[in-house]
C-alpha positions as a LaTeX table, in Angstrom:
\begin{tabular}{lrrr}
\hline
Residue & $x$ (\AA) & $y$ (\AA) & $z$ (\AA) \\
\hline
Met1 & 211.41 & 234.33 & $-168.12$ \\
Glu2 & 207.95 & 233.31 & $-167.37$ \\
Asn3 & 207.22 & 229.84 & $-166.12$ \\
Thr4 & 207.03 & 227.13 & $-168.76$ \\
Asn5 & 204.84 & 224.16 & $-168.26$ \\
Ile6 & 205.81 & 221.00 & $-170.02$ \\
Ile7 & 204.70 & 217.45 & $-170.81$ \\
Ile8 & 207.03 & 214.47 & $-171.29$ \\
Val9 & 206.43 & 211.91 & $-173.89$ \\
Asp10 & 208.38 & 208.96 & $-174.02$ \\
Asp11 & 207.43 & 205.14 & $-173.80$ \\
His12 & 210.53 & 204.46 & $-171.22$ \\
Lys13 & 209.29 & 205.60 & $-167.85$ \\
Ile14 & 212.98 & 205.38 & $-166.55$ \\
Phe15 & 213.71 & 208.03 & $-168.87$ \\
Arg16 & 210.74 & 210.02 & $-168.19$ \\
Asp17 & 211.69 & 209.81 & $-164.65$ \\
Gly18 & 215.42 & 210.99 & $-165.13$ \\
Leu19 & 214.22 & 214.09 & $-167.38$ \\
Ile20 & 211.84 & 215.00 & $-164.50$ \\
Leu21 & 214.55 & 215.08 & $-162.14$ \\
Leu22 & 216.70 & 217.07 & $-164.52$ \\
Leu23 & 214.31 & 219.69 & $-165.11$ \\
Ser24 & 213.33 & 220.01 & $-161.71$ \\
Asn25 & 216.90 & 222.02 & $-161.44$ \\
Phe26 & 215.18 & 224.72 & $-163.56$ \\
Asp27 & 213.04 & 227.39 & $-161.74$ \\
Phe28 & 211.38 & 228.40 & $-164.61$ \\
Val29 & 209.97 & 225.29 & $-165.56$ \\
Ser30 & 206.69 & 222.92 & $-164.39$ \\
Val31 & 206.37 & 219.24 & $-165.47$ \\
Val32 & 202.47 & 219.51 & $-165.88$ \\
Gly33 & 202.20 & 215.87 & $-167.15$ \\
Glu34 & 203.68 & 212.75 & $-168.68$ \\
Ala35 & 202.58 & 210.02 & $-171.44$ \\
Ala36 & 204.43 & 206.89 & $-172.40$ \\
Asn37 & 203.04 & 207.05 & $-176.31$ \\
Gly38 & 201.34 & 209.55 & $-178.60$ \\
Glu39 & 197.89 & 208.36 & $-177.88$ \\
Glu40 & 198.28 & 208.85 & $-174.25$ \\
Phe41 & 199.83 & 212.37 & $-175.10$ \\
Leu42 & 196.55 & 213.28 & $-177.36$ \\
Lys43 & 194.29 & 212.36 & $-174.29$ \\
Leu44 & 196.33 & 214.28 & $-171.84$ \\
Ile45 & 196.72 & 217.34 & $-173.66$ \\
Glu46 & 192.69 & 217.64 & $-173.59$ \\
Asn47 & 192.84 & 218.25 & $-169.93$ \\
Val48 & 196.02 & 219.63 & $-169.44$ \\
Glu49 & 197.43 & 223.11 & $-171.17$ \\
Pro50 & 201.24 & 222.65 & $-171.75$ \\
Asp51 & 203.60 & 225.69 & $-173.41$ \\
Met52 & 205.62 & 222.92 & $-174.68$ \\
Val53 & 206.44 & 219.08 & $-175.09$ \\
Leu54 & 209.54 & 217.14 & $-175.17$ \\
Met55 & 208.69 & 214.46 & $-177.41$ \\
Asp56 & 210.34 & 211.04 & $-178.02$ \\
Ile57 & 210.01 & 209.70 & $-181.72$ \\
Asn58 & 209.99 & 206.15 & $-181.66$ \\
Met59 & 206.79 & 204.98 & $-179.37$ \\
Pro60 & 204.27 & 201.98 & $-179.70$ \\
Lys61 & 200.84 & 202.80 & $-180.63$ \\
Met62 & 201.24 & 205.93 & $-181.94$ \\
Asn63 & 205.03 & 207.63 & $-182.85$ \\
Gly64 & 205.98 & 211.15 & $-182.06$ \\
Ile65 & 205.84 & 212.29 & $-185.48$ \\
Glu66 & 202.15 & 211.77 & $-185.77$ \\
Ala67 & 201.22 & 212.59 & $-182.43$ \\
Thr68 & 203.15 & 215.86 & $-183.15$ \\
Lys69 & 201.35 & 216.53 & $-186.32$ \\
Gln70 & 197.89 & 215.73 & $-184.64$ \\
Ala71 & 198.47 & 218.20 & $-181.59$ \\
Leu72 & 199.76 & 221.21 & $-183.61$ \\
Lys73 & 196.94 & 220.90 & $-185.86$ \\
Lys74 & 194.91 & 221.17 & $-183.02$ \\
Tyr75 & 197.12 & 223.65 & $-180.77$ \\
Pro76 & 199.32 & 225.45 & $-183.42$ \\
Glu77 & 200.87 & 227.69 & $-180.39$ \\
Leu78 & 202.38 & 224.46 & $-178.66$ \\
Lys79 & 205.96 & 224.20 & $-178.78$ \\
Val80 & 207.32 & 220.89 & $-179.35$ \\
Ile81 & 211.16 & 219.89 & $-178.96$ \\
Ala82 & 212.14 & 216.21 & $-180.52$ \\
Leu83 & 214.04 & 213.89 & $-178.42$ \\
Thr84 & 215.89 & 211.31 & $-179.65$ \\
Ser85 & 218.74 & 208.49 & $-179.07$ \\
Phe86 & 220.40 & 208.61 & $-182.50$ \\
Ala87 & 220.88 & 211.51 & $-185.29$ \\
Asp88 & 218.40 & 209.63 & $-187.83$ \\
Asp89 & 218.32 & 211.45 & $-191.15$ \\
Glu90 & 214.99 & 210.38 & $-192.05$ \\
Tyr91 & 213.36 & 210.98 & $-188.44$ \\
Ile92 & 214.91 & 214.65 & $-188.41$ \\
Glu93 & 213.29 & 215.43 & $-191.87$ \\
Gln94 & 209.69 & 213.95 & $-190.76$ \\
Met95 & 209.88 & 215.78 & $-187.55$ \\
Ile96 & 210.78 & 219.07 & $-188.78$ \\
Ser97 & 207.72 & 218.65 & $-191.40$ \\
Ala98 & 205.60 & 217.87 & $-188.64$ \\
Gly99 & 206.39 & 221.34 & $-187.29$ \\
Val100 & 208.67 & 220.93 & $-184.35$ \\
Glu101 & 210.78 & 223.96 & $-183.19$ \\
Gly102 & 213.83 & 222.05 & $-181.50$ \\
Tyr103 & 215.60 & 218.62 & $-181.81$ \\
Met104 & 217.96 & 217.18 & $-179.55$ \\
Leu105 & 219.91 & 213.91 & $-178.50$ \\
Lys106 & 218.67 & 212.36 & $-175.36$ \\
Arg107 & 221.91 & 212.15 & $-174.13$ \\
Ser108 & 222.50 & 216.11 & $-174.17$ \\
Asp109 & 223.47 & 217.39 & $-170.98$ \\
Ile110 & 221.83 & 219.98 & $-168.64$ \\
Glu111 & 223.14 & 223.04 & $-170.14$ \\
Asp112 & 221.61 & 221.87 & $-173.61$ \\
Phe113 & 218.42 & 221.32 & $-172.17$ \\
Glu114 & 218.56 & 224.76 & $-170.27$ \\
Lys115 & 219.24 & 226.40 & $-173.74$ \\
Ala116 & 216.90 & 224.79 & $-175.73$ \\
Ile117 & 213.84 & 225.22 & $-173.46$ \\
Lys118 & 214.64 & 228.87 & $-172.93$ \\
Lys119 & 215.36 & 229.57 & $-176.64$ \\
Val120 & 212.20 & 227.90 & $-177.94$ \\
Ala121 & 209.95 & 228.87 & $-175.01$ \\
Asp122 & 211.02 & 232.41 & $-176.01$ \\
Gly123 & 210.08 & 232.10 & $-179.81$ \\
Gly124 & 213.29 & 230.68 & $-181.13$ \\
Ser125 & 214.37 & 227.23 & $-182.20$ \\
Tyr126 & 217.03 & 225.11 & $-181.02$ \\
Phe127 & 218.99 & 222.24 & $-182.62$ \\
Ser128 & 221.94 & 220.27 & $-180.82$ \\
Ala129 & 225.20 & 220.21 & $-182.35$ \\
Glu130 & 224.91 & 216.48 & $-183.48$ \\
Ile131 & 221.61 & 217.39 & $-185.15$ \\
Ile132 & 222.99 & 220.20 & $-186.92$ \\
Lys133 & 225.92 & 218.30 & $-188.51$ \\
Val134 & 223.26 & 215.86 & $-189.81$ \\
Ile135 & 221.11 & 218.66 & $-191.42$ \\
Ser136 & 224.26 & 220.20 & $-192.99$ \\
Arg137 & 225.59 & 217.06 & $-194.15$ \\
Asn138 & 222.28 & 216.05 & $-196.00$ \\
Leu139 & 221.47 & 219.49 & $-197.43$ \\
Tyr140 & 224.94 & 220.06 & $-199.11$ \\
Lys141 & 224.42 & 216.58 & $-200.62$ \\
Glu142 & 221.70 & 217.74 & $-202.94$ \\
Lys143 & 222.74 & 218.94 & $-206.48$ \\
Glu144 & 220.96 & 221.06 & $-209.15$ \\
Arg145 & 219.31 & 223.65 & $-206.84$ \\
Lys146 & 219.08 & 227.42 & $-207.55$ \\
Ser147 & 222.15 & 229.47 & $-206.28$ \\
Gly148 & 221.34 & 231.54 & $-203.10$ \\
Glu149 & 222.17 & 234.63 & $-204.82$ \\
Gln150 & 219.35 & 233.77 & $-207.50$ \\
Leu151 & 216.95 & 233.15 & $-204.93$ \\
Leu152 & 217.85 & 236.16 & $-202.70$ \\
Asp153 & 216.59 & 238.32 & $-205.32$ \\
Lys154 & 213.23 & 237.68 & $-204.47$ \\
Phe155 & 213.58 & 239.07 & $-200.92$ \\
Thr156 & 213.84 & 242.82 & $-199.96$ \\
Pro157 & 216.83 & 244.35 & $-198.26$ \\
Arg158 & 214.96 & 244.15 & $-194.79$ \\
Glu159 & 213.91 & 240.73 & $-195.42$ \\
Lys160 & 217.37 & 239.42 & $-196.12$ \\
Glu161 & 218.26 & 241.26 & $-192.81$ \\
Ile162 & 215.59 & 239.65 & $-190.82$ \\
Leu163 & 216.03 & 236.44 & $-192.49$ \\
Asn164 & 219.69 & 236.37 & $-191.53$ \\
Leu165 & 219.01 & 237.16 & $-187.59$ \\
Ile166 & 216.26 & 234.51 & $-187.62$ \\
Cys167 & 218.83 & 231.95 & $-188.67$ \\
Lys168 & 220.84 & 232.90 & $-186.02$ \\
Gly169 & 218.49 & 232.26 & $-183.36$ \\
Leu170 & 216.58 & 235.44 & $-182.26$ \\
Asn171 & 213.27 & 236.06 & $-181.98$ \\
Asn172 & 211.18 & 238.69 & $-182.97$ \\
Glu173 & 211.66 & 240.92 & $-179.87$ \\
Gln174 & 215.56 & 240.61 & $-180.04$ \\
Ile175 & 215.05 & 241.27 & $-183.86$ \\
Ala176 & 212.96 & 244.38 & $-183.24$ \\
Glu177 & 215.10 & 245.94 & $-180.57$ \\
Leu178 & 218.19 & 245.09 & $-182.51$ \\
Ile179 & 217.45 & 246.66 & $-186.10$ \\
His180 & 215.01 & 249.48 & $-184.30$ \\
Leu181 & 211.76 & 248.03 & $-185.39$ \\
Ser182 & 208.53 & 247.17 & $-183.61$ \\
Pro183 & 207.75 & 243.46 & $-183.12$ \\
Lys184 & 204.80 & 243.73 & $-185.18$ \\
Thr185 & 206.83 & 244.95 & $-188.16$ \\
Val186 & 209.27 & 242.27 & $-187.87$ \\
Glu187 & 206.48 & 239.56 & $-187.65$ \\
Lys188 & 204.77 & 241.23 & $-190.97$ \\
His189 & 208.36 & 240.37 & $-192.62$ \\
Lys190 & 208.76 & 237.17 & $-191.04$ \\
Ser191 & 205.19 & 236.34 & $-192.76$ \\
Asn192 & 206.17 & 237.64 & $-196.04$ \\
Leu193 & 209.51 & 235.08 & $-195.80$ \\
Phe194 & 206.80 & 232.28 & $-195.04$ \\
Gln195 & 205.06 & 233.27 & $-198.15$ \\
Lys196 & 207.74 & 233.83 & $-200.27$ \\
Thr197 & 209.82 & 230.44 & $-199.27$ \\
Glu198 & 206.22 & 228.27 & $-198.96$ \\
Thr199 & 207.44 & 227.52 & $-195.03$ \\
Phe200 & 204.92 & 227.34 & $-192.47$ \\
Asn201 & 207.02 & 228.11 & $-189.25$ \\
Thr202 & 210.31 & 229.40 & $-188.07$ \\
Val203 & 212.21 & 225.79 & $-188.19$ \\
Asn204 & 211.06 & 225.44 & $-191.77$ \\
Leu205 & 212.57 & 228.82 & $-192.87$ \\
Val206 & 215.95 & 228.23 & $-191.28$ \\
Ile207 & 216.00 & 224.96 & $-193.28$ \\
Tyr208 & 215.20 & 226.56 & $-196.37$ \\
Ala209 & 217.72 & 229.24 & $-195.93$ \\
Phe210 & 220.55 & 226.62 & $-195.43$ \\
Lys211 & 219.38 & 224.44 & $-197.93$ \\
Asn212 & 219.31 & 227.01 & $-200.70$ \\
Gln213 & 222.77 & 228.72 & $-199.36$ \\
Leu214 & 221.01 & 231.95 & $-198.45$ \\
Ile215 & 223.32 & 231.93 & $-195.31$ \\
Ser216 & 226.13 & 229.71 & $-194.25$ \\
Leu217 & 226.05 & 226.99 & $-191.52$ \\
\hline
\end{tabular}
């Protein structure tokens, strides 16, 4: 895969140093900057062009939620993976709404970081197992929602097929190869899915599918 330029945003220098050391094991990653809070990050990004940000949530001056919102508004192609010490329900919802493509616990091992960076850089999404459990628990607490079968009626058979593959973590190119379509055609179907579900990125689309029981966790 192509080299991925990363900025690390966290208010604890010892964690940033440790993460830089961990990422040095990957020959497909370059750490091009670091910041101690959201304000520093937004200034840094004006002079550095990262592909991805590993973003802490709880920080002084400006937290990761607000920093993510502002950054993605200005740089919509930027990929953000949220990093947190605890699988907090409220933070997960807010960071997903802000537009992150991944969500990990800081205590994740090196294999998880490698998998997450590769998947998100390749156009997919990644949630650590603990985060998936929290999402699953919260979604199935909800009541009085339309059945999955009823909601599926508004999708074409091809859209249903592509939605299922997206929820398995495949990107456009992988889906295109698997079902023998062009990536451009897959992107068109994906745009239709965004429109029909009133979502704006892959992560929100996947959450919509889980929430409405269109697929099983």
